[in-house]
Biotite code that builds the C-alpha atoms (Angstrom):
import biotite.structure as struc

atoms = struc.array([
    struc.Atom([0.521, -5.876, -16.055], chain_id="A", res_id=1, res_name="THR", atom_name="CA", element="C"),
    struc.Atom([0.707, -9.035, -14.189], chain_id="A", res_id=2, res_name="GLN", atom_name="CA", element="C"),
    struc.Atom([1.303, -7.562, -11.093], chain_id="A", res_id=3, res_name="ALA", atom_name="CA", element="C"),
    struc.Atom([-2.432, -5.109, -11.811], chain_id="A", res_id=4, res_name="GLU", atom_name="CA", element="C"),
    struc.Atom([-4.098, -8.146, -12.573], chain_id="A", res_id=5, res_name="MET", atom_name="CA", element="C"),
    struc.Atom([-3.239, -9.673, -9.466], chain_id="A", res_id=6, res_name="VAL", atom_name="CA", element="C"),
    struc.Atom([-4.245, -6.984, -6.979], chain_id="A", res_id=7, res_name="LEU", atom_name="CA", element="C"),
    struc.Atom([-7.196, -6.603, -8.923], chain_id="A", res_id=8, res_name="ARG", atom_name="CA", element="C"),
    struc.Atom([-8.196, -10.429, -8.333], chain_id="A", res_id=9, res_name="ASP", atom_name="CA", element="C"),
    struc.Atom([-6.866, -9.786, -4.807], chain_id="A", res_id=10, res_name="TRP", atom_name="CA", element="C"),
    struc.Atom([-9.245, -6.903, -3.963], chain_id="A", res_id=11, res_name="PHE", atom_name="CA", element="C"),
    struc.Atom([-12.074, -8.449, -6.056], chain_id="A", res_id=12, res_name="ALA", atom_name="CA", element="C"),
    struc.Atom([-11.776, -11.046, -3.036], chain_id="A", res_id=13, res_name="LYS", atom_name="CA", element="C"),
    struc.Atom([-10.950, -9.051, -0.031], chain_id="A", res_id=14, res_name="ASN", atom_name="CA", element="C"),
    struc.Atom([-13.468, -5.917, -0.322], chain_id="A", res_id=15, res_name="ASN", atom_name="CA", element="C"),
    struc.Atom([-11.833, -3.117, 1.624], chain_id="A", res_id=16, res_name="PRO", atom_name="CA", element="C"),
    struc.Atom([-13.964, -1.597, 4.245], chain_id="A", res_id=17, res_name="LYS", atom_name="CA", element="C"),
    struc.Atom([-11.273, 1.013, 5.899], chain_id="A", res_id=18, res_name="ASP", atom_name="CA", element="C"),
    struc.Atom([-7.589, 1.923, 6.259], chain_id="A", res_id=19, res_name="TYR", atom_name="CA", element="C"),
    struc.Atom([-5.503, 3.018, 9.350], chain_id="A", res_id=20, res_name="ASP", atom_name="CA", element="C"),
    struc.Atom([-2.260, 4.784, 8.866], chain_id="A", res_id=21, res_name="ALA", atom_name="CA", element="C"),
    struc.Atom([-0.567, 3.950, 11.598], chain_id="A", res_id=22, res_name="GLU", atom_name="CA", element="C"),
    struc.Atom([2.939, 4.970, 10.615], chain_id="A", res_id=23, res_name="HIS", atom_name="CA", element="C"),
    struc.Atom([4.336, 7.518, 7.285], chain_id="A", res_id=24, res_name="SER", atom_name="CA", element="C"),
    struc.Atom([7.404, 9.650, 6.481], chain_id="A", res_id=25, res_name="GLY", atom_name="CA", element="C"),
    struc.Atom([9.471, 10.892, 4.088], chain_id="A", res_id=26, res_name="ASN", atom_name="CA", element="C"),
    struc.Atom([13.456, 11.048, 3.176], chain_id="A", res_id=27, res_name="SER", atom_name="CA", element="C"),
    struc.Atom([15.205, 14.366, 3.998], chain_id="A", res_id=28, res_name="SER", atom_name="CA", element="C"),
    struc.Atom([15.222, 15.102, 0.653], chain_id="A", res_id=29, res_name="GLY", atom_name="CA", element="C"),
    struc.Atom([11.846, 13.658, 0.133], chain_id="A", res_id=30, res_name="SER", atom_name="CA", element="C"),
    struc.Atom([12.482, 11.325, -3.085], chain_id="A", res_id=31, res_name="ALA", atom_name="CA", element="C"),
    struc.Atom([10.944, 8.456, -0.948], chain_id="A", res_id=32, res_name="VAL", atom_name="CA", element="C"),
    struc.Atom([7.920, 8.296, 1.410], chain_id="A", res_id=33, res_name="ALA", atom_name="CA", element="C"),
    struc.Atom([6.138, 4.872, 2.910], chain_id="A", res_id=34, res_name="TYR", atom_name="CA", element="C"),
    struc.Atom([3.070, 4.796, 4.647], chain_id="A", res_id=35, res_name="SER", atom_name="CA", element="C"),
    struc.Atom([2.507, 1.541, 6.987], chain_id="A", res_id=36, res_name="ILE", atom_name="CA", element="C"),
    struc.Atom([-1.154, 0.527, 8.489], chain_id="A", res_id=37, res_name="GLY", atom_name="CA", element="C"),
    struc.Atom([-4.052, -1.680, 8.862], chain_id="A", res_id=38, res_name="GLN", atom_name="CA", element="C"),
    struc.Atom([-6.669, -2.209, 6.089], chain_id="A", res_id=39, res_name="LEU", atom_name="CA", element="C"),
    struc.Atom([-9.708, -4.080, 7.637], chain_id="A", res_id=40, res_name="ALA", atom_name="CA", element="C"),
    struc.Atom([-11.655, -6.087, 4.389], chain_id="A", res_id=41, res_name="THR", atom_name="CA", element="C"),
    struc.Atom([-14.706, -8.409, 4.260], chain_id="A", res_id=42, res_name="ALA", atom_name="CA", element="C"),
    struc.Atom([-12.265, -11.249, 5.007], chain_id="A", res_id=43, res_name="THR", atom_name="CA", element="C"),
    struc.Atom([-10.256, -10.108, 7.624], chain_id="A", res_id=44, res_name="GLY", atom_name="CA", element="C"),
    struc.Atom([-6.989, -7.407, 8.834], chain_id="A", res_id=45, res_name="LYS", atom_name="CA", element="C"),
    struc.Atom([-4.109, -6.875, 7.145], chain_id="A", res_id=46, res_name="TYR", atom_name="CA", element="C"),
    struc.Atom([-0.733, -4.905, 7.722], chain_id="A", res_id=47, res_name="ARG", atom_name="CA", element="C"),
    struc.Atom([-0.029, -2.975, 4.860], chain_id="A", res_id=48, res_name="VAL", atom_name="CA", element="C"),
    struc.Atom([3.287, -1.295, 3.794], chain_id="A", res_id=49, res_name="TYR", atom_name="CA", element="C"),
    struc.Atom([3.723, 0.970, 0.700], chain_id="A", res_id=50, res_name="MET", atom_name="CA", element="C"),
    struc.Atom([6.449, 2.517, -0.091], chain_id="A", res_id=51, res_name="LEU", atom_name="CA", element="C"),
    struc.Atom([6.836, 5.302, -2.994], chain_id="A", res_id=52, res_name="PHE", atom_name="CA", element="C"),
    struc.Atom([9.714, 6.982, -5.150], chain_id="A", res_id=53, res_name="LYS", atom_name="CA", element="C"),
    struc.Atom([9.449, 10.409, -6.998], chain_id="A", res_id=54, res_name="GLN", atom_name="CA", element="C"),
    struc.Atom([10.600, 10.431, -10.697], chain_id="A", res_id=55, res_name="ARG", atom_name="CA", element="C"),
    struc.Atom([10.176, 13.354, -12.796], chain_id="A", res_id=56, res_name="ASP", atom_name="CA", element="C"),
    struc.Atom([8.651, 15.319, -9.980], chain_id="A", res_id=57, res_name="GLY", atom_name="CA", element="C"),
    struc.Atom([5.813, 12.716, -9.607], chain_id="A", res_id=58, res_name="LYS", atom_name="CA", element="C"),
    struc.Atom([5.417, 10.246, -7.082], chain_id="A", res_id=59, res_name="MET", atom_name="CA", element="C"),
    struc.Atom([4.695, 6.219, -7.602], chain_id="A", res_id=60, res_name="PHE", atom_name="CA", element="C"),
    struc.Atom([3.827, 3.201, -5.737], chain_id="A", res_id=61, res_name="LEU", atom_name="CA", element="C"),
    struc.Atom([7.429, 1.182, -5.884], chain_id="A", res_id=62, res_name="ALA", atom_name="CA", element="C"),
    struc.Atom([6.514, -1.458, -3.362], chain_id="A", res_id=63, res_name="GLU", atom_name="CA", element="C"),
    struc.Atom([3.328, -2.889, -2.013], chain_id="A", res_id=64, res_name="LEU", atom_name="CA", element="C"),
    struc.Atom([2.958, -5.609, 0.650], chain_id="A", res_id=65, res_name="ARG", atom_name="CA", element="C"),
    struc.Atom([-0.215, -7.047, 2.369], chain_id="A", res_id=66, res_name="ILE", atom_name="CA", element="C"),
    struc.Atom([0.508, -9.451, 5.555], chain_id="A", res_id=67, res_name="GLU", atom_name="CA", element="C"),
    struc.Atom([-2.529, -11.180, 6.585], chain_id="A", res_id=68, res_name="LYS", atom_name="CA", element="C"),
    struc.Atom([-3.000, -10.356, 10.869], chain_id="A", res_id=69, res_name="LEU", atom_name="CA", element="C"),
])
């Protein structure tokens, strides 16, 4: 719940304009997938790393990193 509030606040202050996925892939068993790209916002550009994991047949976001460029 706290992470959701932090992200909601961050995205409210940094209105997304565009996302360009530069790299993506998954593990050989497809239980883990990732995407790395650039997020353009109203306040600047950010490098974004997303890690997804599979649980009960569904993928969920396990890790999110956002770094100012």
